[in-house]
LOGUTOR-40124 format. One line per 3 residues: number of its first residue (from 1); for each residue x, y, z of C-alpha. Coordinates in nm, 4 decimals. Each point is the difference from the previous one (the first is absolute). Layout:
N
NUM) X Y Z ~ ...
REM end
This chain:
268
1) 5.4129 11.4523 3.5673 ~ -0.0282 -0.3371 0.1713 ~ 0.0654 -0.2061 -0.3151
4) -0.2908 0.1725 -0.1739 ~ 0.2120 0.0665 -0.3098 ~ 0.1546 -0.3464 -0.0101
7) -0.0590 -0.0506 -0.3754 ~ 0.2136 0.3071 -0.0704 ~ 0.3038 -0.0643 0.2175
10) 0.1603 -0.2508 0.2335 ~ 0.1841 0.2342 0.2393 ~ 0.0349 0.3693 0.0653
13) 0.3337 0.1337 0.1227 ~ 0.0557 0.3617 0.1074 ~ 0.3651 0.0810 -0.0700
16) -0.0394 0.3660 0.0881 ~ -0.0323 0.2291 0.3011 ~ -0.1013 0.3522 0.0921
19) -0.3348 0.1677 -0.0486 ~ -0.0543 -0.1535 -0.3439 ~ 0.0237 -0.3552 0.1342
22) -0.2277 0.0829 0.2932 ~ -0.2605 0.1491 -0.2321 ~ 0.0175 -0.2935 -0.2410
25) -0.0811 -0.2435 0.2806 ~ -0.2434 0.2171 0.1957 ~ -0.3104 -0.1553 -0.1576
28) 0.1486 -0.3349 -0.1028 ~ -0.1629 -0.1904 0.2844 ~ 0.3258 -0.1125 0.1609
31) 0.0211 0.2048 0.3209 ~ 0.3009 -0.1950 0.1282 ~ 0.2102 0.1280 -0.2902
34) -0.1520 0.3467 -0.0113 ~ 0.0918 0.0580 0.3651 ~ 0.3668 -0.0787 -0.0638
37) 0.0118 0.2350 -0.3001 ~ -0.1053 0.3042 0.2002 ~ 0.2903 0.2406 0.0346
40) 0.1208 0.3426 0.1019 ~ 0.2711 0.2333 -0.1249 ~ 0.2689 0.1827 0.1910
43) 0.3602 0.0075 0.1150 ~ -0.0469 -0.0479 0.3744 ~ 0.0162 -0.3307 0.1903
46) -0.2478 -0.2420 -0.1633 ~ -0.2891 -0.1586 0.1926 ~ -0.0468 -0.3678 0.0839
49) -0.3406 -0.0240 -0.1646 ~ 0.0434 0.1670 -0.3394 ~ 0.2488 -0.0114 -0.2828
52) 0.1773 0.3337 -0.0246 ~ 0.1428 0.1254 -0.3284 ~ 0.2474 0.2827 -0.0350
55) -0.0078 0.2619 -0.2759 ~ 0.3165 0.0859 -0.1916 ~ 0.1088 0.2383 -0.2716
58) 0.2054 -0.1484 -0.2828 ~ 0.2105 0.2251 -0.2212 ~ 0.1846 -0.1064 -0.3154
61) 0.2290 0.2561 -0.1586 ~ 0.2654 0.0105 -0.2724 ~ 0.3087 0.2198 -0.0197
64) 0.2472 0.0526 -0.2787 ~ 0.3228 -0.1855 0.0584 ~ 0.0473 -0.1411 0.3508
67) -0.0276 0.1079 0.3635 ~ 0.3203 -0.1997 0.0594 ~ -0.1265 -0.1782 0.3095
70) 0.1714 -0.3296 0.0754 ~ -0.3023 -0.2193 0.0777 ~ -0.2960 -0.1574 -0.1784
73) -0.2453 0.0381 0.2841 ~ -0.0113 0.1138 0.3610 ~ -0.2369 -0.0120 0.2951
76) -0.0143 0.3472 0.1527 ~ -0.0280 -0.0153 0.3781 ~ -0.1061 0.2703 0.2423
79) -0.1066 0.2415 -0.2732 ~ -0.3439 0.1630 0.0324 ~ -0.0755 -0.0111 -0.3725
82) 0.1892 -0.2913 -0.1623 ~ 0.0133 -0.3778 0.0398 ~ 0.1614 -0.1345 -0.3221
85) 0.1922 0.1175 -0.3086 ~ 0.1124 -0.2135 -0.2939 ~ 0.2015 0.0562 -0.3179
88) -0.2134 -0.1696 -0.2663 ~ 0.2637 0.0518 -0.2671 ~ 0.2672 -0.1892 0.1915
91) -0.2511 -0.2586 0.1218 ~ -0.0860 -0.0844 -0.3605 ~ 0.3681 0.0102 -0.0986
94) -0.0606 0.2796 -0.2479 ~ 0.2746 0.2443 -0.0920 ~ -0.0323 0.3724 0.0623
97) 0.2283 0.0702 -0.2944 ~ -0.1270 0.0054 -0.3575 ~ 0.1843 -0.1989 -0.2673
100) 0.1384 0.3230 -0.1432 ~ 0.1360 0.1007 0.3403 ~ -0.2737 0.2529 0.0693
103) -0.2057 0.0184 0.3153 ~ -0.2960 -0.2284 0.0451 ~ -0.2228 -0.0126 0.3065
106) -0.0081 -0.1524 0.3470 ~ -0.3344 -0.0867 0.1545 ~ -0.0744 -0.0286 0.3709
109) -0.2940 -0.1200 0.2081 ~ -0.0679 0.1670 0.3344 ~ -0.2494 -0.1271 0.2596
112) -0.1110 0.2292 0.2783 ~ -0.0343 -0.0760 0.3680 ~ -0.3372 -0.1030 0.1392
115) -0.0209 0.3298 0.1828 ~ 0.0550 0.2024 -0.3163 ~ -0.2612 -0.2051 -0.1864
118) -0.2576 0.0474 0.2739 ~ 0.0741 0.3704 0.0345 ~ -0.0368 0.0661 -0.3725
121) -0.2707 -0.2465 -0.0986 ~ -0.2224 0.0936 -0.2949 ~ -0.2293 -0.1998 -0.2318
124) 0.2360 -0.2285 -0.1882 ~ -0.2169 -0.0048 -0.3118 ~ 0.0393 0.3749 -0.0538
127) 0.3123 0.1476 0.1574 ~ -0.0248 0.3823 -0.0134 ~ 0.2721 0.1712 -0.2021
130) 0.1038 0.2048 0.3023 ~ 0.0468 -0.3138 0.2085 ~ 0.1989 -0.1645 -0.2790
133) 0.2375 0.2974 -0.0033 ~ 0.0219 0.0048 0.3811 ~ 0.0845 -0.3711 0.0241
136) 0.2627 0.0320 -0.2745 ~ 0.1654 0.2928 0.1747 ~ -0.0149 -0.1407 0.3519
139) 0.1080 -0.3558 -0.0776 ~ 0.2878 0.1032 -0.2250 ~ 0.1168 0.2422 0.2714
142) -0.0277 -0.2802 0.2569 ~ 0.1956 -0.2296 -0.2362 ~ 0.2774 0.2588 -0.0252
145) 0.0100 0.0410 0.3759 ~ 0.0058 -0.3740 0.0713 ~ 0.2741 -0.0779 -0.2542
148) 0.2208 0.3035 0.0579 ~ -0.0641 0.1575 -0.3388 ~ 0.0096 0.3802 -0.0086
151) -0.3368 0.1777 -0.0117 ~ -0.1263 0.0255 -0.3575 ~ 0.2250 -0.2803 -0.1260
154) -0.3014 -0.2009 -0.1170 ~ -0.1470 0.1618 -0.3121 ~ -0.2674 -0.2321 -0.1369
157) -0.0645 0.0075 -0.3729 ~ -0.3043 -0.2248 0.0473 ~ -0.1915 -0.1308 0.2994
160) -0.3150 -0.1745 0.1176 ~ -0.1575 0.0055 0.3447 ~ -0.2575 -0.2461 0.1302
163) -0.1890 -0.0051 0.3266 ~ -0.0064 -0.3657 0.1117 ~ -0.3034 0.0301 0.2206
166) -0.0302 -0.3617 0.1135 ~ 0.3684 -0.0773 0.0137 ~ 0.1642 -0.2483 0.2358
169) -0.1722 -0.1875 0.2865 ~ 0.1344 0.0955 0.3415 ~ -0.1382 -0.3113 0.1704
172) -0.0643 -0.3594 -0.1025 ~ -0.2631 -0.2626 0.0724 ~ 0.1135 -0.2571 0.2551
175) -0.2584 -0.2643 -0.0855 ~ 0.1733 -0.1668 -0.2927 ~ 0.1630 0.0462 -0.3384
178) -0.3377 0.0096 -0.1767 ~ -0.3685 -0.0025 0.0898 ~ -0.2718 -0.2281 -0.1401
181) -0.3670 0.0005 0.0922 ~ -0.0750 -0.3620 -0.0878 ~ -0.3783 0.0350 -0.0285
184) 0.0223 0.2995 -0.2339 ~ 0.3029 -0.1341 -0.1890 ~ 0.1461 0.3484 0.0306
187) 0.3398 0.1012 0.1286 ~ 0.2590 0.2719 0.0477 ~ 0.3673 0.0055 -0.1008
190) 0.2483 0.2840 0.0283 ~ 0.3236 0.1268 0.1452 ~ -0.1785 0.1292 0.3119
193) -0.0656 -0.3598 0.1050 ~ 0.3742 -0.0709 0.0332 ~ 0.2128 0.3139 -0.0386
196) -0.0202 0.3056 -0.2267 ~ 0.2309 -0.1209 -0.2761 ~ 0.0013 -0.1708 -0.3392
199) 0.1048 -0.3194 0.1762 ~ -0.2901 0.0322 0.2419 ~ -0.2491 0.0410 -0.2848
202) 0.1405 -0.2986 -0.1892 ~ -0.0009 -0.2309 0.3032 ~ -0.3548 0.1022 0.0874
205) -0.1106 -0.0767 -0.3556 ~ 0.1614 -0.3447 0.0183 ~ -0.1693 -0.0673 0.3348
208) -0.3338 0.1061 -0.1517 ~ 0.0459 -0.2401 -0.2924 ~ 0.0837 -0.2848 0.2368
211) -0.3079 0.0768 0.2132 ~ -0.2229 -0.0078 -0.3091 ~ 0.1433 -0.3372 -0.1065
214) -0.0685 -0.1452 0.3458 ~ -0.3528 0.1427 -0.0058 ~ -0.0697 -0.1578 -0.3388
217) 0.1286 -0.3297 0.1401 ~ -0.2597 0.0123 0.2761 ~ 0.1626 0.1970 0.2819
220) -0.2984 0.2005 0.1285 ~ 0.1548 0.2065 0.2797 ~ 0.0577 0.3733 -0.0225
223) 0.3581 0.1209 -0.0317 ~ 0.1341 0.2951 0.2005 ~ -0.3297 0.0946 0.1635
226) 0.0636 -0.1239 0.3558 ~ 0.1086 0.3345 0.1479 ~ -0.2031 0.2792 0.1503
229) 0.0302 0.2629 -0.2779 ~ 0.0152 0.2776 0.2594 ~ 0.3346 -0.1392 0.1231
232) 0.1369 -0.1516 -0.3198 ~ 0.2503 0.2527 -0.1345 ~ 0.3670 0.0298 0.0966
235) 0.2183 0.3060 -0.0584 ~ 0.2717 -0.0390 -0.2639 ~ 0.3397 0.1619 0.0461
238) 0.1231 0.0807 -0.3502 ~ 0.1025 0.2892 -0.2243 ~ -0.2842 0.2114 -0.1341
241) 0.0364 -0.1545 -0.3472 ~ -0.0490 -0.3560 0.1298 ~ 0.1673 -0.2929 0.1708
244) 0.3095 -0.1788 -0.1222 ~ -0.0107 -0.3456 0.1651 ~ 0.3318 -0.1027 0.1497
247) 0.1387 0.3537 0.0044 ~ -0.0353 0.1740 0.3412 ~ -0.0651 0.3539 -0.1209
250) -0.2425 0.1356 0.2567 ~ -0.2237 0.2980 -0.0604 ~ 0.1127 0.2799 -0.2315
253) -0.1254 0.2646 0.2415 ~ -0.1847 0.0125 0.3289 ~ -0.3758 -0.0166 -0.0473
256) -0.1541 0.3249 0.1201 ~ -0.3698 0.0749 -0.0665 ~ -0.0395 0.3068 -0.2181
259) -0.3154 0.1721 -0.1285 ~ -0.0973 -0.0774 -0.3592 ~ -0.1095 0.2658 -0.2464
262) -0.3335 -0.1764 -0.0413 ~ 0.0737 -0.1221 -0.3513 ~ -0.1901 -0.3130 -0.0901
265) -0.0292 -0.2355 -0.2887 ~ -0.0312 -0.3664 -0.0795 ~ 0.3432 -0.0731 0.1463
268) -0.0839 0.1362 0.3436
REM end
């Protein structure tokens, strides 16, 4: 790709990760970027030479009325199956009471632990019906246990499960906030270059834009490619659902390697 398609574009930026990003760049002719996009999946301690992505189950369910819990969201620590729960209805400032005084609905989002996601991984493009039912039952039971609700208190009237195969990076690149191969005019931006968060993604994108401006102004040096890629990744200590810069939350649960079911798919 060494500027061969120059009439068609000025720069190429990969703002993605996981197997899809690695495959997109495999034959692009920019080995420096392709090497950094190689990754693995798991919930154990991540390596120094590869990005590691966790896999998580996400459950959204609705109940009639309210569960009467006095929080909008909560990090769940030291639970084998859960990492985060959030009351979407309260978050969006919606009422659970209809104008006529009748019951409306309360909607919650539940995110599993890394261990649960790894243990129950299936192809995310086609979740089997049996797995959908299993995840609904197990994560609602875990929700009840973690919040002190009696067993069977959660009776969903609607739900959706999603396997998030390539979920949150467990390590980050220590070579810079973005990467630019100056000769190829190709770069990488993403949260995994700073920390796994919305803020990290935004700051990496800004750094990428600034690097492109400098390159157009004649700065010909590579950006973020000085490190040995085999020793370039640092472990991130954060909840399974991502980092929250400035808030010392630590890990949701201890990372313990567990066998996967062998489910595969584009997400990991």
